[in-house]
Rosetta silent file (secondary structure, phi, psi, omega in degrees, C-alpha in Angstrom):
SEQUENCE: MCGHEIGSVSDLLKILKEIGEPEQGHTRFFRGQADVRWRMLPGIYREGCEYLIENEHKIIKDTFTNCPDDFSPGDTLFEKLVKLQHYGYATRLLDLTANALVALYFAAWNKEHHDKDGELIILDIPDEEVKYGDSDTVAILSAVSLQPKTFNISECLNIESLVARKTFEKIIENHNIASWLEKQNVEQYKESYPEDIKKLIEAVFEDIRNIKGEELIKTAFNSQKEIAALTHDVRTDKPSFLPVIDPRDFERVLCVRAKLNNARISRQQGCFLLFGINDSKLKPASIPDGWQRKAKNNQQFIVKNKESIMEELRFLGISKKTLFPELESQAEEIMSQYKPKQHGENR
SCORE:     score description
SCORE:     0.000 S_00000001
   1 L     0.000  157.967  176.417  -44.451   29.182   23.849 S_00000001
   2 L   -66.575  160.793 -176.308  -45.075   26.456   26.417 S_00000001
   3 L   -64.452  -17.220 -179.132  -42.120   24.317   27.475 S_00000001
   4 L  -103.071    7.188 -179.599  -43.350   21.386   25.424 S_00000001
   5 E  -106.881  140.159 -179.222  -43.894   23.374   22.205 S_00000001
   6 E  -118.204  111.056  178.795  -41.274   23.824   19.481 S_00000001
   7 L  -116.966    3.066 -179.194  -41.726   26.851   17.232 S_00000001
   8 L  -163.284  168.086  176.804  -38.078   27.420   16.366 S_00000001
   9 H   -63.652  -37.166 -179.797  -34.672   25.767   16.427 S_00000001
  10 H   -63.893  -34.459  175.874  -33.873   27.646   19.633 S_00000001
  11 H   -62.196  -41.119  178.631  -36.932   26.069   21.304 S_00000001
  12 H   -62.664  -43.394 -179.475  -35.574   22.640   20.408 S_00000001
  13 H   -63.008  -38.112  178.174  -32.177   23.496   21.863 S_00000001
  14 H   -63.516  -42.791  179.789  -33.803   24.648   25.120 S_00000001
  15 H   -63.179  -45.106 -179.349  -35.727   21.381   25.415 S_00000001
  16 H   -63.511  -36.082  177.621  -32.623   19.284   24.801 S_00000001
  17 H   -68.171  -38.114 -178.240  -30.747   21.278   27.419 S_00000001
  18 H   -68.103  -41.979 -177.121  -33.565   20.839   29.937 S_00000001
  19 H   -80.281  -17.878  175.717  -33.856   17.062   29.585 S_00000001
  20 L    74.382 -173.182 -179.064  -30.079   16.635   29.607 S_00000001
  21 L   -74.271  156.338  174.988  -27.995   13.752   28.334 S_00000001
  22 L   -65.650  155.282  177.614  -29.384   10.195   28.225 S_00000001
  23 L   -61.401  156.459  177.511  -28.636    7.960   31.186 S_00000001
  24 L   -59.453  137.409 -178.455  -25.494    5.857   31.066 S_00000001
  25 L    88.376    8.281  178.119  -26.065    2.723   29.014 S_00000001
  26 E  -127.358  151.239  176.416  -28.603    4.440   26.738 S_00000001
  27 E  -122.494  138.691 -174.675  -28.298    6.005   23.273 S_00000001
  28 E   -95.748  135.532  174.710  -30.529    8.854   22.090 S_00000001
  29 E  -134.016  164.440 -175.099  -32.430    8.854   18.809 S_00000001
  30 E  -134.392  156.459  172.906  -35.080   11.131   17.339 S_00000001
  31 E  -146.840  136.677  175.550  -38.084   10.955   15.054 S_00000001
  32 E  -110.070  133.010  178.372  -40.168   13.714   13.524 S_00000001
  33 E  -124.937  134.844 -173.119  -43.840   13.193   12.605 S_00000001
  34 L   -70.232  -20.005 -178.112  -45.869   15.715   10.625 S_00000001
  35 L  -130.758  120.785 -176.493  -49.063   15.054   12.604 S_00000001
  36 L   -62.790  -18.641 -178.308  -49.047   14.778   16.385 S_00000001
  37 L   -80.239  -13.557 -177.369  -52.019   12.406   16.210 S_00000001
  38 L   -69.139  140.703  172.744  -50.044    9.730   14.370 S_00000001
  39 L   -81.457  155.387  179.913  -49.048    6.617   16.274 S_00000001
  40 L   -86.614   81.647 -177.293  -45.430    5.501   16.194 S_00000001
  41 L  -132.301  147.867  174.324  -45.957    2.459   13.972 S_00000001
  42 L   -70.346  160.042 -174.433  -44.216    1.138   10.850 S_00000001
  43 H   -56.192  -32.267 -175.224  -46.074    1.430    7.549 S_00000001
  44 H   -69.208  -18.341 -175.834  -47.048   -2.237    7.456 S_00000001
  45 H  -112.849   10.759 -175.448  -49.129   -1.852   10.648 S_00000001
  46 L   -78.027  153.737 -176.728  -50.862    1.481   10.102 S_00000001
  47 L   -58.942  135.590 -179.659  -54.603    1.883   10.319 S_00000001
  48 L    86.263   -1.331 -178.247  -56.411    1.175    7.081 S_00000001
  49 L  -116.120   30.659 -176.830  -53.484   -0.850    5.710 S_00000001
  50 H   -58.198  -31.781 -179.523  -54.486   -4.266    7.021 S_00000001
  51 H   -63.460  -25.452 -179.293  -54.132   -5.742    3.546 S_00000001
  52 H   -71.441  -48.783 -179.792  -50.413   -4.934    3.674 S_00000001
  53 H   -68.405  -32.494  178.798  -49.598   -6.932    6.800 S_00000001
  54 H   -67.054  -25.063 -177.447  -51.834   -9.777    5.614 S_00000001
  55 L  -120.746   20.105 -177.098  -49.821   -9.980    2.381 S_00000001
  56 H   -53.133  -48.043 -176.542  -46.407   -8.800    3.598 S_00000001
  57 H   -64.203  -36.206  179.967  -44.657  -12.040    2.640 S_00000001
  58 H   -71.510  -41.182  179.692  -46.194  -12.039   -0.850 S_00000001
  59 H   -60.243  -45.370 -178.340  -45.334   -8.377   -1.510 S_00000001
  60 H   -66.522  -45.908 -178.714  -41.702   -8.931   -0.557 S_00000001
  61 H   -66.523  -36.733  176.023  -41.317  -12.159   -2.542 S_00000001
  62 H   -62.033  -41.343 -179.946  -43.005  -10.608   -5.594 S_00000001
  63 H   -65.604  -43.831  178.133  -40.557   -7.705   -5.431 S_00000001
  64 H   -61.988  -35.318 -179.306  -37.536  -10.008   -5.151 S_00000001
  65 H   -73.501  -42.620 -174.772  -38.864  -11.994   -8.124 S_00000001
  66 H   -81.995  -23.636 -175.742  -39.713   -9.017  -10.341 S_00000001
  67 L  -129.290   54.631 -175.133  -36.677   -6.851   -9.512 S_00000001
  68 H   -63.844  -30.157 -177.090  -33.756   -9.245   -8.910 S_00000001
  69 H   -72.794  -12.539  179.805  -31.151   -6.846  -10.304 S_00000001
  70 H   -85.667   -2.208 -178.256  -31.973   -4.283   -7.620 S_00000001
  71 L  -127.690  132.710  178.976  -30.669   -6.536   -4.861 S_00000001
  72 L   -79.000  143.394  177.693  -27.136   -7.738   -4.367 S_00000001
  73 L   -57.898  -25.985 -179.179  -26.611  -11.466   -3.671 S_00000001
  74 L   -86.656   -3.824 -179.850  -24.678  -10.451   -0.570 S_00000001
  75 L   -69.192  135.320  171.584  -27.497   -8.342    0.895 S_00000001
  76 L   -76.824  166.253  178.334  -29.031   -9.648    4.113 S_00000001
  77 H   -61.194  -38.795  177.620  -32.805   -9.712    4.423 S_00000001
  78 H   -60.925  -43.465  178.938  -32.603   -6.708    6.760 S_00000001
  79 H   -63.593  -33.670  176.316  -30.603   -4.770    4.149 S_00000001
  80 H   -68.302  -38.740  176.735  -33.230   -5.672    1.561 S_00000001
  81 H   -63.192  -38.629  177.173  -35.963   -4.362    3.872 S_00000001
  82 H   -61.202  -42.793  179.121  -34.007   -1.114    4.215 S_00000001
  83 H   -65.026  -41.413  177.227  -33.890   -0.788    0.423 S_00000001
  84 H   -61.327  -41.805  177.085  -37.628   -1.455    0.167 S_00000001
  85 H   -60.436  -41.129  179.590  -38.230    1.221    2.806 S_00000001
  86 H   -58.482  -37.568 -176.629  -36.057    3.593    0.783 S_00000001
  87 L   -95.317   14.399  171.117  -38.253    3.126   -2.292 S_00000001
  88 L    93.914    6.160  175.636  -41.528    3.671   -0.470 S_00000001
  89 L   -71.439  148.352  171.065  -42.618    0.142    0.401 S_00000001
  90 L   -80.907  120.126 -178.937  -44.498   -0.352    3.658 S_00000001
  91 L  -127.566 -176.736  176.068  -42.221   -2.508    5.840 S_00000001
  92 L   -91.255   20.038  175.867  -41.835   -3.382    9.511 S_00000001
  93 E  -101.652  146.150  174.783  -39.150   -0.694    9.772 S_00000001
  94 E  -128.128  125.906 -175.236  -39.654    2.775   11.260 S_00000001
  95 E   -69.697  136.151  169.647  -37.137    5.517   10.446 S_00000001
  96 E  -127.970  171.701  174.282  -35.145    7.200   13.222 S_00000001
  97 E  -143.558  152.724  175.115  -32.219    9.598   13.165 S_00000001
  98 L   -87.524   -0.954 -174.768  -29.362   10.402   15.508 S_00000001
  99 L  -113.508  118.684 -177.876  -29.696   14.101   14.591 S_00000001
 100 H   -63.626  -33.873 -179.502  -32.362   16.218   16.337 S_00000001
 101 H   -69.128  -35.712  176.846  -32.370   18.803   13.516 S_00000001
 102 H   -64.939  -42.164  177.620  -33.099   16.122   10.927 S_00000001
 103 H   -62.604  -40.614  178.341  -36.030   14.919   13.046 S_00000001
 104 H   -62.496  -38.387  176.508  -37.303   18.492   13.319 S_00000001
 105 H   -57.869  -47.033 -176.755  -37.142   18.768    9.518 S_00000001
 106 H   -71.427  -22.072  174.711  -39.367   15.702    9.097 S_00000001
 107 H   -76.036  -19.317 -171.726  -41.838   17.057   11.649 S_00000001
 108 H  -118.930  -13.369 -163.627  -42.169   20.291    9.633 S_00000001
 109 L   -77.609  -32.198 -172.083  -41.376   19.629    5.975 S_00000001
 110 L   -74.432  111.076 -176.619  -44.622   18.218    4.515 S_00000001
 111 H   -64.294  -25.648  178.508  -46.638   21.176    3.174 S_00000001
 112 H   -65.460  -19.559 -177.780  -49.805   19.066    3.142 S_00000001
 113 H  -116.033   18.376 -179.494  -49.620   19.006    6.942 S_00000001
 114 L   -66.766  -18.734  178.276  -48.502   22.588    7.633 S_00000001
 115 L   -87.905    0.554 -179.462  -51.932   23.297    9.134 S_00000001
 116 L  -115.881  149.197  173.963  -51.461   20.503   11.698 S_00000001
 117 L   -70.743  137.733  174.925  -49.214   20.315   14.739 S_00000001
 118 E   -98.682 -175.764  179.220  -46.290   17.960   14.350 S_00000001
 119 E  -140.300  137.467  170.561  -44.347   16.013   16.946 S_00000001
 120 E  -106.880  120.340 -175.537  -40.673   15.586   17.747 S_00000001
 121 E  -103.755  130.746  178.863  -40.092   12.232   19.456 S_00000001
 122 E  -114.333  123.538 -178.696  -37.048   11.650   21.659 S_00000001
 123 E  -119.623  123.651  171.436  -36.072    8.046   22.412 S_00000001
 124 E  -104.695  102.809 -169.835  -33.407    6.997   24.906 S_00000001
 125 E  -101.640  130.782  177.489  -32.889    3.349   23.997 S_00000001
 126 E   -56.419  139.285 -175.038  -30.943    0.878   26.185 S_00000001
 127 H   -59.616  -29.432 -179.708  -27.693   -0.088   24.495 S_00000001
 128 H   -71.499  -13.306  176.848  -28.561   -3.792   24.641 S_00000001
 129 H  -100.020    4.262  176.691  -31.537   -3.062   22.374 S_00000001
 130 E  -102.699  116.214 -172.289  -29.371   -1.231   19.805 S_00000001
 131 E  -119.690  167.025  169.674  -28.092   -3.752   17.265 S_00000001
 132 E  -103.340  165.958 -173.508  -26.128   -3.922   14.042 S_00000001
 133 L   -62.348  -19.721 -178.079  -27.456   -5.531   10.893 S_00000001
 134 L   -91.334    7.540  179.759  -25.536   -8.782   11.433 S_00000001
 135 L   -66.524  142.658  176.543  -27.256   -9.530   14.764 S_00000001
 136 H   -62.164  -41.422 -178.659  -29.011  -12.906   15.080 S_00000001
 137 H   -66.177  -36.191  175.445  -32.064  -11.249   16.630 S_00000001
 138 H   -62.540  -41.188  178.586  -32.241   -8.780   13.743 S_00000001
 139 H   -63.653  -39.075 -179.947  -32.161  -11.740   11.344 S_00000001
 140 H   -64.520  -49.835 -177.990  -34.995  -13.445   13.261 S_00000001
 141 H   -68.222  -32.533  175.849  -37.287  -10.386   13.254 S_00000001
 142 H   -64.794  -38.882 -178.157  -36.471   -9.670    9.607 S_00000001
 143 H   -69.149  -19.810  174.877  -37.452  -13.236    8.710 S_00000001
 144 H   -57.706  -32.516 -178.003  -40.878  -12.694   10.282 S_00000001
 145 L   -63.785  -19.971 -179.394  -41.644  -10.582    7.200 S_00000001
 146 L   -94.850   -0.863 -178.256  -41.446  -13.724    5.026 S_00000001
 147 L   -90.066  152.323 -179.931  -43.897  -15.738    7.123 S_00000001
 148 L   -67.900  167.501 -176.467  -47.617  -16.052    6.240 S_00000001
 149 L   -65.285  -17.425 -179.559  -50.285  -14.078    8.087 S_00000001
 150 L   -80.881   -4.558 -177.796  -51.170  -17.192   10.127 S_00000001
 151 L   -60.121  123.713 -173.119  -47.765  -17.132   11.885 S_00000001
 152 E  -146.980  121.064 -177.389  -48.590  -17.128   15.605 S_00000001
 153 H   -75.192  -31.561 -178.269  -46.255  -17.565   18.561 S_00000001
 154 H   -57.146  -41.344 -179.636  -49.025  -18.286   21.079 S_00000001
 155 H   -64.568  -37.320  177.125  -49.835  -21.574   19.397 S_00000001
 156 H   -67.419  -37.690 -178.932  -46.181  -22.571   19.562 S_00000001
 157 H   -70.070  -29.292  176.013  -46.011  -21.589   23.234 S_00000001
 158 H   -62.050  -41.215  176.843  -49.006  -23.756   24.054 S_00000001
 159 H   -67.302  -36.856  178.380  -47.039  -26.746   22.812 S_00000001
 160 H   -60.821  -41.138  179.831  -44.040  -25.503   24.778 S_00000001
 161 H   -63.003  -38.410  177.872  -46.135  -25.506   27.970 S_00000001
 162 H   -61.823  -44.087  178.620  -47.146  -29.105   27.282 S_00000001
 163 H   -63.197  -40.292  179.949  -43.503  -30.109   26.943 S_00000001
 164 H   -61.943  -41.611  179.881  -42.671  -28.273   30.169 S_00000001
 165 H   -64.839  -41.582  178.556  -45.396  -30.154   32.032 S_00000001
 166 H   -65.638  -36.155  176.838  -44.146  -33.499   30.727 S_00000001
 167 H   -62.572  -43.629  178.392  -40.616  -32.517   31.755 S_00000001
 168 H   -60.687  -44.037  179.579  -41.882  -31.755   35.247 S_00000001
 169 H   -62.430  -37.065  179.441  -43.673  -35.108   35.413 S_00000001
 170 H   -65.781  -40.047  179.276  -40.480  -36.859   34.343 S_00000001
 171 H   -64.117  -43.473  177.893  -38.493  -35.162   37.096 S_00000001
 172 H   -59.194  -42.445  179.251  -41.081  -36.192   39.680 S_00000001
 173 H   -62.100  -41.942 -179.237  -40.860  -39.745   38.385 S_00000001
 174 H   -63.510  -32.037 -179.612  -37.076  -39.720   38.632 S_00000001
 175 L   -84.391   -0.042  176.705  -37.258  -38.656   42.266 S_00000001
 176 L    54.203   41.391 -177.004  -39.609  -41.558   43.050 S_00000001
 177 H   -61.287  -42.832 -177.509  -41.934  -39.241   44.939 S_00000001
 178 H   -59.986  -48.350 -178.763  -44.871  -41.624   44.760 S_00000001
 179 H   -66.950  -33.940  178.667  -42.948  -44.561   46.194 S_00000001
 180 H   -62.411  -43.467 -179.493  -41.355  -42.319   48.831 S_00000001
 181 H   -65.279  -36.585 -179.240  -44.769  -41.224   50.087 S_00000001
 182 H   -64.130  -32.890 -175.624  -45.991  -44.817   50.231 S_00000001
 183 H   -81.253  -14.923 -175.384  -43.095  -45.828   52.479 S_00000001
 184 L   -79.571  136.887  170.526  -43.617  -43.027   55.000 S_00000001
 185 L   -90.083   98.096 -171.829  -45.421  -43.673   58.248 S_00000001
 186 L   -59.433  -39.687 -177.879  -47.331  -40.417   58.341 S_00000001
 187 L   -67.582  -42.346 -177.239  -48.409  -40.777   61.965 S_00000001
 188 L   -66.546  -37.346 -176.726  -44.932  -41.670   63.199 S_00000001
 189 L  -109.033   34.284 -173.128  -43.251  -38.807   61.358 S_00000001
 190 L   -57.029  -41.677 -176.456  -46.095  -36.299   61.666 S_00000001
 191 L   -75.080  -37.075 -176.593  -43.889  -33.461   62.917 S_00000001
 192 L   -86.737  -14.656 -175.561  -41.012  -33.971   60.501 S_00000001
 193 H   -54.315  -49.682 -179.723  -43.188  -34.757   57.489 S_00000001
 194 H   -58.722  -39.488 -179.197  -43.675  -31.138   56.305 S_00000001
 195 H   -67.556  -38.966  177.582  -39.926  -30.433   56.445 S_00000001
 196 H   -63.223  -43.451  178.437  -39.139  -33.587   54.465 S_00000001
 197 H   -60.797  -43.402 -179.401  -41.706  -32.596   51.838 S_00000001
 198 H   -58.143  -45.603 -179.832  -40.174  -29.127   51.677 S_00000001
 199 H   -63.472  -40.072 -179.614  -36.700  -30.539   51.018 S_00000001
 200 H   -65.734  -42.993  178.234  -38.010  -32.863   48.357 S_00000001
 201 H   -62.555  -40.331  177.740  -39.870  -30.068   46.557 S_00000001
 202 H   -60.688  -39.183  178.724  -36.726  -27.939   46.668 S_00000001
 203 H   -65.865  -40.069  178.671  -34.806  -30.775   45.046 S_00000001
 204 H   -62.406  -47.792 -177.722  -37.432  -31.106   42.324 S_00000001
 205 H   -69.107  -25.126  174.214  -37.380  -27.402   41.517 S_00000001
 206 H   -64.272  -39.173  176.576  -33.590  -27.429   41.471 S_00000001
 207 H   -66.679  -38.086  179.741  -33.833  -29.940   38.640 S_00000001
 208 H   -62.356  -36.448  179.834  -36.404  -27.778   36.863 S_00000001
 209 L   -75.248  -10.898 -179.359  -33.956  -24.894   36.952 S_00000001
 210 L   -61.564  140.007 -175.212  -31.323  -27.158   35.446 S_00000001
 211 H   -61.041  -26.470 -179.012  -30.228  -26.023   31.998 S_00000001
 212 H   -64.160  -38.647  176.893  -31.001  -29.407   30.490 S_00000001
 213 H   -64.335  -41.569  177.900  -34.712  -28.883   31.117 S_00000001
 214 H   -62.385  -40.176  179.542  -34.559  -25.444   29.464 S_00000001
 215 H   -64.960  -36.867  179.054  -32.788  -26.927   26.469 S_00000001
 216 H   -62.938  -44.699 -179.768  -35.483  -29.574   26.120 S_00000001
 217 H   -64.566  -46.131 -178.123  -38.218  -26.924   26.039 S_00000001
 218 H   -64.761  -37.639  177.744  -36.318  -24.708   23.598 S_00000001
 219 H   -62.947  -41.994  179.017  -35.591  -27.662   21.327 S_00000001
 220 H   -63.399  -41.676  179.377  -39.281  -28.562   21.243 S_00000001
 221 H   -62.579  -46.645 -175.049  -40.221  -24.964   20.397 S_00000001
 222 H   -74.753  -16.182 -179.986  -37.656  -24.682   17.593 S_00000001
 223 L   -85.848   -5.705  179.466  -38.587  -28.051   16.062 S_00000001
 224 L   -70.101  152.814 -172.528  -42.122  -26.946   15.263 S_00000001
 225 H   -56.613  -46.226 -176.819  -43.013  -26.494   11.613 S_00000001
 226 H   -64.821  -41.763 -178.886  -43.586  -22.713   11.756 S_00000001
 227 H   -73.134  -36.135  177.477  -40.352  -22.008   13.624 S_00000001
 228 H   -63.073  -37.581  178.466  -38.382  -24.417   11.425 S_00000001
 229 H   -66.016  -41.355  177.826  -39.611  -22.528    8.335 S_00000001
 230 H   -65.516  -41.504  177.988  -38.497  -19.217    9.808 S_00000001
 231 H   -59.343  -38.403  176.577  -35.121  -20.709   10.746 S_00000001
 232 H   -58.890  -42.501  179.280  -34.712  -21.795    7.110 S_00000001
 233 H   -67.824  -36.459  177.330  -35.222  -18.168    6.016 S_00000001
 234 H   -64.015  -40.881 -176.617  -32.710  -16.932    8.600 S_00000001
 235 H   -69.554  -14.202  172.750  -30.126  -19.431    7.366 S_00000001
 236 H   -60.452  -37.410  177.092  -30.363  -17.944    3.868 S_00000001
 237 H   -90.776  -35.446 -173.594  -28.383  -15.026    5.335 S_00000001
 238 L  -128.353   84.801 -174.887  -26.648  -16.878    8.173 S_00000001
 239 L   -56.979  -27.796 -177.155  -25.923  -20.505    7.179 S_00000001
 240 L   -91.388    7.303 -178.087  -24.426  -21.311   10.587 S_00000001
 241 L   -61.288  131.041 -178.460  -27.456  -20.041   12.523 S_00000001
 242 L   -94.012  142.121 -178.908  -28.455  -22.506   15.256 S_00000001
 243 L   -77.901   68.977 -179.780  -32.141  -23.330   15.920 S_00000001
 244 L  -129.175   47.073 -176.885  -32.151  -22.012   19.492 S_00000001
 245 L   -71.569  131.689  173.746  -34.614  -19.126   19.153 S_00000001
 246 L   -83.640  123.301 -178.100  -35.955  -17.684   22.394 S_00000001
 247 H   -54.133  -29.635 -178.114  -39.748  -17.172   21.991 S_00000001
 248 H   -67.939  -21.020 -179.643  -39.469  -13.826   23.786 S_00000001
 249 H   -63.797  -28.140 -178.736  -37.326  -12.420   20.977 S_00000001
 250 H   -66.967  -22.027 -175.910  -40.361  -12.238   18.713 S_00000001
 251 H   -92.640    9.456 -175.164  -41.973   -9.668   21.025 S_00000001
 252 L   -93.078  156.501  166.236  -39.088   -7.203   20.851 S_00000001
 253 E  -117.318  124.068 -176.781  -38.627   -3.893   19.093 S_00000001
 254 E  -112.350  147.146  168.770  -34.979   -3.311   18.194 S_00000001
 255 E   -96.267  124.040 -174.024  -33.093   -0.232   17.118 S_00000001
 256 E  -119.366  126.768  174.918  -30.850   -1.248   14.232 S_00000001
 257 E   -84.351  114.291  179.415  -27.912    0.724   12.868 S_00000001
 258 L   -81.884  157.513  174.275  -27.911    0.224    9.111 S_00000001
 259 L   -62.223  140.333  179.352  -24.776    0.270    6.991 S_00000001
 260 L   -87.411   45.998  178.261  -23.991    3.771    5.744 S_00000001
 261 L   -96.423   11.501  178.506  -23.659    2.496    2.175 S_00000001
 262 L  -123.521  124.696 -174.324  -26.677    4.543    1.145 S_00000001
 263 H   -59.972  -36.723 -178.944  -26.184    8.294    0.662 S_00000001
 264 H   -66.822  -46.240  179.112  -29.618    9.141    2.034 S_00000001
 265 H   -59.957  -41.903 -179.077  -29.116    7.117    5.225 S_00000001
 266 H   -62.704  -48.342 -177.294  -25.687    8.669    5.681 S_00000001
 267 H   -69.105  -31.949  179.956  -26.870   12.259    5.265 S_00000001
 268 H   -88.218   -0.228 -176.413  -29.916   11.736    7.466 S_00000001
 269 L    49.525   49.121 -169.974  -27.821    9.894   10.101 S_00000001
 270 E   -86.589  152.777  168.527  -30.525    7.284    9.855 S_00000001
 271 E  -150.320 -175.640 -170.584  -31.266    4.063   11.678 S_00000001
 272 E  -141.319  147.321  162.725  -34.423    2.023   12.145 S_00000001
 273 E   -89.719  129.190  177.733  -36.763    0.493   14.646 S_00000001
 274 E  -108.014  118.319 -172.398  -37.408   -3.112   13.624 S_00000001
 275 E   -93.811  129.263  168.277  -40.755   -4.359   14.951 S_00000001
 276 L   -82.997 -154.117 -175.333  -41.429   -7.881   16.123 S_00000001
 277 E  -127.054  161.785  176.413  -44.919   -9.222   16.755 S_00000001
 278 L  -109.434   86.479 -174.450  -47.386   -9.495   19.624 S_00000001
 279 L    67.354  -76.997 -179.981  -48.263  -13.207   19.504 S_00000001
 280 E   -84.799  146.850  176.231  -49.888  -13.010   16.067 S_00000001
 281 L   -61.648  -23.540 -177.489  -48.039  -11.620   13.072 S_00000001
 282 L   -75.046   -8.677 -179.023  -51.035   -9.360   12.488 S_00000001
 283 L  -121.100  130.400 -177.537  -50.262   -7.404   15.695 S_00000001
 284 E   -78.044  152.446  169.484  -47.038   -5.403   16.190 S_00000001
 285 L   -65.332  158.994 -176.681  -44.782   -5.614   19.216 S_00000001
 286 L  -100.852  141.436  172.722  -44.925   -2.551   21.478 S_00000001
 287 L   -69.884  127.572 -179.719  -42.194    0.021   21.991 S_00000001
 288 L   -54.996  137.559 -177.048  -41.263   -0.125   25.714 S_00000001
 289 H   -58.285  -34.673 -174.417  -42.830    2.761   27.644 S_00000001
 290 H   -72.746   -7.974 -177.265  -39.553    3.756   29.248 S_00000001
 291 H   -75.163  -38.216 -170.731  -37.844    4.623   25.971 S_00000001
 292 E   -84.239  128.694  173.773  -39.674    7.857   25.104 S_00000001
 293 E   -88.518  134.817  179.486  -38.681   11.103   26.819 S_00000001
 294 L  -130.022  171.531  178.731  -41.515   13.564   27.311 S_00000001
 295 L   -76.903 -179.411  177.427  -42.056   17.013   28.769 S_00000001
 296 H   -58.907  150.786 -177.749  -43.396   17.690   32.243 S_00000001
 297 H    62.325   24.710  175.799  -46.828   16.189   32.937 S_00000001
 298 H    60.932   31.735 -178.489  -46.041   13.531   30.320 S_00000001
 299 L   -85.289  148.485  176.335  -46.709   15.968   27.465 S_00000001
 300 L   -75.967  159.730  175.393  -45.537   15.405   23.885 S_00000001
 301 E   -89.945  105.247 -172.837  -43.100   17.781   22.198 S_00000001
 302 E   -90.227  134.428  179.904  -45.367   19.640   19.773 S_00000001
 303 E  -103.213  121.861  178.859  -43.965   21.255   16.598 S_00000001
 304 L  -123.814  179.639  177.735  -45.602   24.531   15.465 S_00000001
 305 L    50.253   51.238 -170.372  -44.686   27.402   13.084 S_00000001
 306 H   -63.167  -41.094 -178.851  -43.527   24.867   10.511 S_00000001
 307 H   -63.018  -41.566  178.260  -42.759   27.286    7.666 S_00000001
 308 H   -64.953  -40.213  178.177  -40.569   29.409    9.930 S_00000001
 309 H   -62.650  -42.448  179.730  -38.777   26.303   11.203 S_00000001
 310 H   -61.279  -37.289  178.008  -38.080   25.147    7.641 S_00000001
 311 H   -66.310  -42.675  177.900  -36.511   28.506    6.858 S_00000001
 312 H   -63.147  -42.945 -179.595  -34.270   28.306    9.923 S_00000001
 313 H   -64.506  -35.415  178.470  -33.223   24.761    9.061 S_00000001
 314 H   -62.241  -40.050  176.938  -32.348   25.817    5.511 S_00000001
 315 H   -64.217  -25.282 -179.742  -29.927   28.409    6.919 S_00000001
 316 L   -93.142    6.383  176.892  -28.366   25.588    8.970 S_00000001
 317 L    84.142   16.869  177.615  -27.882   23.370    5.912 S_00000001
 318 L  -108.328  106.238 -177.353  -30.847   21.073    6.598 S_00000001
 319 L  -153.732  174.848  177.662  -33.024   20.907    3.491 S_00000001
 320 H   -59.805  -36.542 -178.549  -34.387   18.507    0.910 S_00000001
 321 H   -64.038  -36.540 -176.729  -31.262   19.109   -1.161 S_00000001
 322 H   -88.043  -25.397 -176.076  -28.938   18.006    1.631 S_00000001
 323 H   -95.190  -22.932  179.988  -31.050   15.142    3.025 S_00000001
 324 L  -122.383   87.226 -172.495  -32.223   13.579   -0.253 S_00000001
 325 L   -78.306   -5.058 -177.855  -29.177   13.374   -2.565 S_00000001
 326 L   -66.309  154.036 -174.034  -30.877   11.297   -5.281 S_00000001
 327 H   -57.489  -43.194 -176.322  -31.251   12.892   -8.715 S_00000001
 328 H   -65.477  -32.327  177.869  -35.066   13.001   -8.648 S_00000001
 329 H   -76.529  -38.179 -179.662  -35.047   14.860   -5.330 S_00000001
 330 H   -63.778  -36.055 -175.443  -32.264   17.211   -6.388 S_00000001
 331 H   -57.473  -51.036 -178.016  -34.155   18.228   -9.557 S_00000001
 332 H   -62.558  -43.562 -176.671  -37.103   19.782   -7.714 S_00000001
 333 H   -67.590  -44.193 -176.934  -34.930   21.538   -5.147 S_00000001
 334 H   -67.875  -43.733 -179.416  -32.411   22.962   -7.613 S_00000001
 335 H   -65.011  -32.745 -178.942  -35.030   24.223  -10.080 S_00000001
 336 H   -66.835  -22.573  178.610  -36.999   25.879   -7.278 S_00000001
 337 L   -65.564  -24.587 -175.719  -33.978   28.060   -6.496 S_00000001
 338 L  -105.745    4.933  177.078  -34.422   29.850   -9.836 S_00000001
 339 L   -74.159  131.981  179.911  -38.192   30.213   -9.705 S_00000001
 340 L   -59.022  135.817  179.626  -39.200   33.912   -9.545 S_00000001
 341 L   -76.977  142.415  172.805  -40.386   34.844   -6.068 S_00000001
 342 L   -77.579  160.510 -179.074  -43.916   36.065   -5.543 S_00000001
 343 L   -58.892  126.638  178.094  -44.416   39.396   -3.822 S_00000001
 344 L    81.334    4.448 -177.378  -43.713   39.042   -0.111 S_00000001
 345 L   -93.836  134.296  173.817  -42.431   35.476   -0.453 S_00000001
 346 L   -89.592  144.367  178.233  -39.212   34.374    1.215 S_00000001
 347 L   -89.492    0.000    0.000  -37.027   31.918   -0.634 S_00000001
């Protein structure tokens, strides 16, 4: 097989050996997809599912209302999203795993897609983008899920720009630039005039860089109705949360380590990508290009020979029985062990 194709567990091991360890300050995660044509997007943003993102906040609130006993009062909103993901809801979470063999299983396991090439995705994520569930930024991006479809950061930033311009005008006023220019004899100081202007501009921009100006802009951004509503939702989980949200945080994609209080997450060594937005809530934030490792010539790692791979993984203890410990999943797997084999069929 080609160097970017995976037709066996040994092929995967060769690829991992070739690309080596992640760079210092990065952590490696994996994802398996049954169809190489699929984009790496959470369920809420997939093609043909526009109605889901448009009604995300209603779907979540309806679920909390109709199934209150399924959620603990101490659960954070992120933990609730993880539970919804577990039960098949489309959320802004995308499953990852720290185990390459588990990712290979998910690239090969779905029999409906055995006639299609799968993909094994390798992500080396900077450590500063790997968070725990109690992170403030995780709380902010989780709270986006409760906002209406009209939630839009660009509109808030337009107001922020207006505040910035007024701040600049105030600084100019404080430096008495207008009166200073009136007092200058331009002809007399013709040679020194440009240097004086340069010094004055430097002084103005020094004030602009002053933290007080930044605080004024951030305060204006966070006092807007849409951001105040989101802050209210964040404070449901974090009562002491301060309204000092950086607008750039909304455009991030974070890798979040979930609590291993769920047997499935524990066995799958699971974690999640949590997607922010691209200006409008209707558009997802983008995964940074530098995260994904690819083969030579920027080729994807293609998964073939899926049935053979599944057999190899079963010998290594990677199967539906070991990855899905819930009773309903165990039933199918255990009963299939006692089903009579057809002629020429491997168990």
